[in-house]
DSSP file (Angstrom, degrees, kcal/mol; ACC not computed):
  #  RESIDUE AA STRUCTURE BP1 BP2  ACC     N-H-->O    O-->H-N    N-H-->O    O-->H-N    TCO  KAPPA ALPHA  PHI   PSI    X-CA   Y-CA   Z-CA
    1    1 A X              0   0    0      0, 0.0     2,-0.6     0, 0.0    64,-0.2   0.000 360.0 360.0 360.0 141.7   13.1   22.0  -17.6
    2    2 A X  E     +A   64   0A   0     62,-2.6    62,-3.6     2,-0.0     2,-0.3  -0.968 360.0 165.8-112.3 117.5   13.5   19.5  -20.4
    3    3 A X  E     -A   63   0A   0     -2,-0.6     2,-0.3    60,-0.3    60,-0.2  -0.941  16.7-170.6-137.1 156.4   10.2   18.8  -22.2
    4    4 A X  E     -A   62   0A   0     58,-2.5    58,-2.2    -2,-0.3     2,-0.5  -0.995  13.5-149.9-146.5 150.1    9.0   17.1  -25.4
    5    5 A X  E     -A   61   0A   0     -2,-0.3     2,-0.5    56,-0.2    56,-0.2  -0.988  15.4-167.4-120.7 121.5    5.8   16.8  -27.3
    6    6 A X        +     0   0    0     54,-3.4     3,-0.0    -2,-0.5    -2,-0.0  -0.938  17.4 163.7-113.6 129.8    5.4   13.6  -29.4
    7    7 A X    >   +     0   0    0     -2,-0.5     3,-2.5     1,-0.1    -1,-0.1   0.382  33.4 119.3-125.2   2.4    2.5   13.4  -31.9
    8    8 A X  T 3  S+     0   0    0      1,-0.3    -1,-0.1    52,-0.1    52,-0.0   0.801  79.0  44.2 -48.0 -45.4    3.4   10.5  -34.2
    9    9 A X  T 3  S+     0   0    0      2,-0.1     2,-0.3    -3,-0.0    -1,-0.3   0.540 104.2  80.2 -81.1  -0.5    0.3    8.3  -33.5
   10   10 A X  S <  S-     0   0    0     -3,-2.5     2,-0.2     1,-0.0    10,-0.1  -0.782  80.1-115.7-110.6 148.1   -2.1   11.2  -33.7
   11   11 A X        -     0   0    0     -2,-0.3     8,-0.5     8,-0.2     2,-0.5  -0.484  23.1-134.4 -76.0 147.7   -3.7   12.9  -36.7
   12   12 A X  B     -D   18   0B   0     -2,-0.2     6,-0.2     6,-0.1    -1,-0.0  -0.908  22.1-133.3-103.6 128.8   -3.0   16.6  -37.3
   13   13 A X    >   -     0   0    0      4,-3.2     3,-2.1    -2,-0.5    -1,-0.0  -0.164  29.4 -98.1 -74.7 172.4   -6.0   18.7  -38.1
   14   14 A X  T 3  S+     0   0    0      1,-0.3    -1,-0.1     2,-0.1    -2,-0.0   0.786 127.5  54.3 -61.8 -26.2   -6.2   21.2  -40.9
   15   15 A X  T 3  S-     0   0    0      2,-0.1    -1,-0.3     1,-0.0     3,-0.1   0.256 122.6-108.1 -91.1  13.1   -5.4   24.0  -38.4
   16   16 A X  S <  S+     0   0    0     -3,-2.1     2,-0.3     1,-0.3    -2,-0.1   0.668  74.3 140.5  70.6  19.6   -2.3   22.0  -37.3
   17   17 A X        -     0   0    0      2,-0.0    -4,-3.2     0, 0.0     2,-0.6  -0.679  43.9-148.7 -90.9 147.7   -3.8   21.0  -34.0
   18   18 A X  B     -D   12   0B   0     -2,-0.3     2,-0.6    -6,-0.2    -6,-0.1  -0.968  10.7-157.0-115.0 114.1   -3.3   17.6  -32.5
   19   19 A X        -     0   0    0     -2,-0.6    -8,-0.2    -8,-0.5     2,-0.2  -0.824  11.3-146.5 -95.6 120.0   -6.3   16.4  -30.5
   20   20 A X        -     0   0    0     -2,-0.6   -13,-0.0     1,-0.1   -10,-0.0  -0.488  28.4 -91.0 -84.0 154.3   -5.3   13.8  -27.9
   21   21 A X    >   -     0   0    0     -2,-0.2     3,-1.5     1,-0.1    -1,-0.1  -0.264  33.4-118.3 -62.4 152.0   -7.7   11.0  -26.9
   22   22 A X  T 3  S+     0   0    0      1,-0.3    -1,-0.1    -3,-0.1    -2,-0.0   0.646 106.8  67.5 -66.8 -15.5  -10.0   11.7  -23.9
   23   23 A X  T 3   +     0   0    0      2,-0.1    31,-0.3    30,-0.0    -1,-0.3   0.425  69.6 119.2 -89.6   2.4   -8.5    8.9  -21.9
   24   24 A X    <   -     0   0    0     -3,-1.5     2,-0.3    29,-0.1    29,-0.2  -0.364  43.7-170.5 -65.7 150.3   -5.0   10.4  -21.5
   25   25 A X  E     -B   52   0A   0     27,-1.9    27,-3.1    -2,-0.0     2,-0.2  -0.993  24.1-109.0-144.6 147.5   -4.0   11.0  -17.9
   26   26 A X  E     -B   51   0A   0     -2,-0.3     2,-0.4    25,-0.2    25,-0.2  -0.504  32.4-173.2 -74.7 143.6   -1.2   12.8  -16.0
   27   27 A X  E     -B   50   0A   0     23,-2.3    23,-2.9    -2,-0.2     2,-0.5  -0.994  11.4-152.5-138.9 131.7    1.4   10.7  -14.3
   28   28 A X  E     -B   49   0A   0     -2,-0.4     2,-0.3    21,-0.2    21,-0.2  -0.924  15.1-170.8-109.4 128.3    4.2   11.9  -12.0
   29   29 A X  E     -B   48   0A   0     19,-3.7    19,-2.5    -2,-0.5     3,-0.1  -0.895  29.4-135.3-119.2 145.9    7.4    9.8  -11.7
   30   30 A X  S    S-     0   0    0     -2,-0.3     2,-0.3    17,-0.2    -1,-0.1   0.717  90.9  -2.6 -71.3 -19.1   10.3   10.2   -9.4
   31   31 A X  S    S-     0   0    0     17,-0.1     2,-0.5    16,-0.1    14,-0.2  -0.965  74.2-109.4-161.2 166.1   12.7    9.7  -12.3
   32   32 A X  E     -E   44   0C   0     12,-3.1    12,-3.2    -2,-0.3     2,-0.5  -0.929  29.1-172.9-108.6 124.4   12.7    9.0  -16.0
   33   33 A X  E     -E   43   0C   0     -2,-0.5     2,-0.3    10,-0.2    10,-0.2  -0.970   6.7-179.5-119.5 120.8   13.9    5.5  -17.1
   34   34 A X  E     -E   42   0C   0      8,-2.6     8,-2.4    -2,-0.5     2,-0.4  -0.798  12.3-154.4-115.4 161.2   14.3    4.8  -20.8
   35   35 A X  E     -E   41   0C   0     -2,-0.3     6,-0.2     6,-0.2     2,-0.1  -0.997   9.6-143.8-137.0 130.6   15.4    1.7  -22.7
   36   36 A X    >   -     0   0    0      4,-2.1     3,-2.2    -2,-0.4     6,-0.0  -0.245  41.4 -87.2 -86.2-179.6   17.0    1.5  -26.1
   37   37 A X  T 3  S+     0   0    0      1,-0.3    -1,-0.1     2,-0.1    -2,-0.0   0.653 128.0  54.8 -63.2 -16.0   16.4   -1.1  -28.7
   38   38 A X  T 3  S-     0   0    0      2,-0.1    -1,-0.3     0, 0.0     3,-0.1   0.392 119.8-106.6 -97.0   1.2   19.2   -3.3  -27.1
   39   39 A X    <   +     0   0    0     -3,-2.2     2,-0.5     1,-0.3    -2,-0.1   0.529  69.7 147.3  86.7   6.2   17.6   -3.2  -23.7
   40   40 A X        -     0   0    0      1,-0.0    -4,-2.1    -5,-0.0     2,-0.3  -0.654  38.7-142.7 -80.0 124.5   20.1   -0.8  -22.2
   41   41 A X  E     -E   35   0C   0     -2,-0.5     2,-0.4    -6,-0.2    -6,-0.2  -0.640  13.3-165.0 -91.3 143.6   18.5    1.4  -19.6
   42   42 A X  E     -E   34   0C   0     -8,-2.4    -8,-2.6    -2,-0.3     2,-0.5  -0.995   9.2-154.7-123.9 131.9   19.3    5.1  -19.0
   43   43 A X  E     -E   33   0C   0     -2,-0.4     2,-0.6   -10,-0.2   -10,-0.2  -0.932   8.4-169.2-113.5 127.2   18.1    6.7  -15.8
   44   44 A X  E     -E   32   0C   0    -12,-3.2   -12,-3.1    -2,-0.5    -2,-0.0  -0.969  12.5-154.2-110.0 116.9   17.5   10.5  -15.6
   45   45 A X        +     0   0    0     -2,-0.6     2,-0.1   -14,-0.2    -1,-0.1   0.444  56.7 113.0 -76.6   0.1   17.0   11.4  -11.9
   46   46 A X  S    S-     0   0    0    -14,-0.1    20,-0.2     1,-0.1   -14,-0.2  -0.417  81.4 -97.6 -72.1 149.2   14.9   14.5  -12.6
   47   47 A X  E     - C   0  65A   0     18,-1.5    18,-3.3   -16,-0.1     2,-0.4  -0.448  46.8-153.3 -61.9 136.2   11.2   14.4  -11.5
   48   48 A X  E     -BC  29  64A   0    -19,-2.5   -19,-3.7    16,-0.2     2,-0.5  -0.964  17.1-167.3-126.9 132.1    9.2   13.6  -14.6
   49   49 A X  E     -BC  28  63A   0     14,-2.9    14,-2.6    -2,-0.4     2,-0.3  -0.974  17.7-179.3-114.9 126.7    5.6   14.4  -15.5
   50   50 A X  E     -BC  27  62A   0    -23,-2.9   -23,-2.3    -2,-0.5     2,-0.7  -0.922  30.2-136.7-125.2 151.8    4.1   12.6  -18.4
   51   51 A X  E     -BC  26  61A   0     10,-2.2    10,-0.9    -2,-0.3     9,-0.7  -0.951  35.9-153.6-101.6 116.8    0.8   12.6  -20.2
   52   52 A X  E     -BC  25  59A   0    -27,-3.1   -27,-1.9    -2,-0.7     2,-0.8  -0.802  24.3-165.6-106.2 129.3    0.1    8.9  -20.7
   53   53 A X  E  >> - C   0  58A   0      5,-3.2     5,-2.0    -2,-0.5     4,-0.8  -0.857  18.0-176.7-104.2  89.9   -2.1    7.3  -23.3
   54   54 A X  T >45S+     0   0    0     -2,-0.8     3,-1.1   -31,-0.3    -1,-0.2   0.932  77.4  45.9 -61.6 -51.5   -2.4    3.9  -21.7
   55   55 A X  T 345S+     0   0    0      1,-0.3    -1,-0.2    -3,-0.1    -2,-0.0   0.890 117.5  45.5 -60.0 -36.9   -4.3    2.1  -24.4
   56   56 A X  T 345S-     0   0    0      2,-0.2    -1,-0.3     1,-0.0    -2,-0.2   0.543 104.2-134.0 -80.4  -6.9   -2.0    3.5  -27.1
   57   57 A X  T <<5 +     0   0    0     -3,-1.1     2,-0.3    -4,-0.8    -3,-0.2   0.937  65.1 122.1  51.6  51.4    1.0    2.6  -24.9
   58   58 A X  E   < - C   0  53A   0     -5,-2.0    -5,-3.2   -52,-0.0     2,-0.6  -0.993  58.4-148.3-146.3 145.0    2.4    6.1  -25.7
   59   59 A X  E     - C   0  52A   0     -2,-0.3    -7,-0.2    -7,-0.2   -53,-0.1  -0.894  14.6-179.5-114.2  97.3    3.5    9.2  -23.8
   60   60 A X  E    S+     0   0A   0     -9,-0.7   -54,-3.4    -2,-0.6     2,-0.4   0.771  73.0  39.8 -70.5 -23.8    2.7   12.3  -25.9
   61   61 A X  E     +AC   5  51A   0    -10,-0.9   -10,-2.2   -56,-0.2     2,-0.4  -0.991  62.2 174.7-129.8 129.5    4.1   14.7  -23.3
   62   62 A X  E     +AC   4  50A   0    -58,-2.2   -58,-2.5    -2,-0.4     2,-0.4  -0.990   2.4 178.5-132.4 124.5    7.2   14.2  -21.2
   63   63 A X  E     -AC   3  49A   0    -14,-2.6   -14,-2.9    -2,-0.4     2,-0.5  -0.978   7.4-167.6-128.5 119.8    8.6   17.0  -18.9
   64   64 A X  E     +AC   2  48A   0    -62,-3.6   -62,-2.6    -2,-0.4     2,-0.3  -0.917  18.0 175.7-106.6 128.2   11.7   16.4  -16.8
   65   65 A X  E     - C   0  47A   0    -18,-3.3   -18,-1.5    -2,-0.5    -2,-0.0  -0.936  30.2-112.1-137.0 154.8   12.3   19.0  -14.1
   66   66 A X     >  -     0   0    0     -2,-0.3     4,-2.4   -20,-0.2     5,-0.2  -0.219  42.7-101.8 -70.8 169.1   14.6   19.8  -11.2
   67   67 A X  H  > S+     0   0    0      1,-0.2     4,-2.7     2,-0.2     5,-0.2   0.919 125.2  52.4 -59.2 -43.3   13.4   19.7   -7.6
   68   68 A X  H  > S+     0   0    0      1,-0.2     4,-2.1     2,-0.2    -1,-0.2   0.903 109.9  47.0 -60.6 -43.1   13.2   23.5   -7.8
   69   69 A X  H  > S+     0   0    0      2,-0.2     4,-2.3     1,-0.2    -1,-0.2   0.890 113.0  49.6 -65.8 -39.2   11.1   23.5  -10.9
   70   70 A X  H  X S+     0   0    0     -4,-2.4     4,-2.6     2,-0.2    -2,-0.2   0.886 110.0  51.1 -66.6 -38.5    8.8   20.9   -9.5
   71   71 A X  H  X S+     0   0    0     -4,-2.7     4,-2.6     2,-0.2    -2,-0.2   0.898 109.3  50.6 -65.0 -39.3    8.5   22.9   -6.3
   72   72 A X  H  X S+     0   0    0     -4,-2.1     4,-2.5     2,-0.2    -2,-0.2   0.925 111.9  47.0 -63.3 -45.3    7.6   26.0   -8.4
   73   73 A X  H  X S+     0   0    0     -4,-2.3     4,-2.8     2,-0.2     5,-0.2   0.925 112.1  51.2 -61.0 -44.8    4.9   24.0  -10.3
   74   74 A X  H  X S+     0   0    0     -4,-2.6     4,-2.6     1,-0.2    -2,-0.2   0.918 111.2  47.9 -58.0 -46.0    3.6   22.6   -7.0
   75   75 A X  H  X S+     0   0    0     -4,-2.6     4,-2.3     2,-0.2    -1,-0.2   0.911 112.4  48.0 -63.2 -43.7    3.3   26.1   -5.5
   76   76 A X  H  X S+     0   0    0     -4,-2.5     4,-2.5     2,-0.2     5,-0.2   0.915 112.9  48.1 -64.4 -44.0    1.6   27.5   -8.6
   77   77 A X  H  X S+     0   0    0     -4,-2.8     4,-2.8     1,-0.2     5,-0.2   0.925 111.9  50.2 -62.2 -43.3   -0.9   24.6   -8.7
   78   78 A X  H  X S+     0   0    0     -4,-2.6     4,-2.3    -5,-0.2    -2,-0.2   0.900 111.1  49.2 -61.3 -40.9   -1.6   25.0   -5.0
   79   79 A X  H  X S+     0   0    0     -4,-2.3     4,-2.2     2,-0.2    -2,-0.2   0.928 113.5  45.3 -64.3 -45.9   -2.1   28.8   -5.4
   80   80 A X  H  X S+     0   0    0     -4,-2.5     4,-2.6     2,-0.2    -2,-0.2   0.908 113.0  50.8 -66.5 -41.6   -4.6   28.3   -8.3
   81   81 A X  H  X S+     0   0    0     -4,-2.8     4,-2.8    -5,-0.2     5,-0.2   0.928 110.6  49.0 -61.4 -44.4   -6.4   25.5   -6.5
   82   82 A X  H  X S+     0   0    0     -4,-2.3     4,-2.3    -5,-0.2    -1,-0.2   0.907 112.0  48.9 -62.6 -41.4   -6.8   27.7   -3.4
   83   83 A X  H  X S+     0   0    0     -4,-2.2     4,-2.3     2,-0.2    -2,-0.2   0.921 112.6  47.9 -62.5 -43.6   -8.1   30.6   -5.5
   84   84 A X  H  X S+     0   0    0     -4,-2.6     4,-2.6     2,-0.2     5,-0.2   0.919 111.8  49.1 -65.1 -43.5  -10.6   28.3   -7.3
   85   85 A X  H  X>S+     0   0    0     -4,-2.8     4,-1.8     1,-0.2     5,-1.6   0.911 111.6  49.8 -62.8 -41.6  -11.8   26.8   -4.0
   86   86 A X  H  <5S+     0   0    0     -4,-2.3    -2,-0.2     2,-0.2    -1,-0.2   0.903 113.6  45.7 -62.8 -42.3  -12.3   30.3   -2.5
   87   87 A X  H  <5S+     0   0    0     -4,-2.3    -2,-0.2     1,-0.2    -1,-0.2   0.862 118.6  41.6 -69.8 -36.7  -14.2   31.4   -5.6
   88   88 A X  H  <5S-     0   0    0     -4,-2.6    -2,-0.2    -5,-0.2    -1,-0.2   0.675 102.2-132.2 -83.2 -18.4  -16.4   28.3   -5.7
   89   89 A X  T  <5 +     0   0    0     -4,-1.8     2,-0.3     1,-0.3    -3,-0.2   0.835  67.3 115.7  69.5  32.3  -16.8   28.2   -1.9
   90   90 A X      < -     0   0    0     -5,-1.6    -1,-0.3    -6,-0.2    -2,-0.1  -0.836  65.1-144.6-130.8 166.6  -15.9   24.5   -1.9
   91   91 A X              0   0    0     -2,-0.3    -6,-0.1    -3,-0.1    -1,-0.1   0.531 360.0 360.0-101.5 -12.4  -13.3   22.1   -0.6
   92   92 A X              0   0    0     -7,-0.1    -7,-0.0     0, 0.0    -1,-0.0   0.390 360.0 360.0-131.1 360.0  -13.3   19.7   -3.5
């Protein structure tokens, strides 16, 4: 997996923590498309998960993964969700 954490627009606390705004949301993309300052696009075909700060027009977290890595994440999330639902006795 290729991942990056970008913090430039956010303040760093005295304990070196970066607290992201509450409105950030996860977004899953079929590929990563970037554009340089000249408008040239580069396409990375790996599945990409980003944490998006829509009002800030910024992605503080970008993770690009292979199909196998995405399948592993999917499986782990499914397992944890099933455990949580069983413990809570709920479907949602």
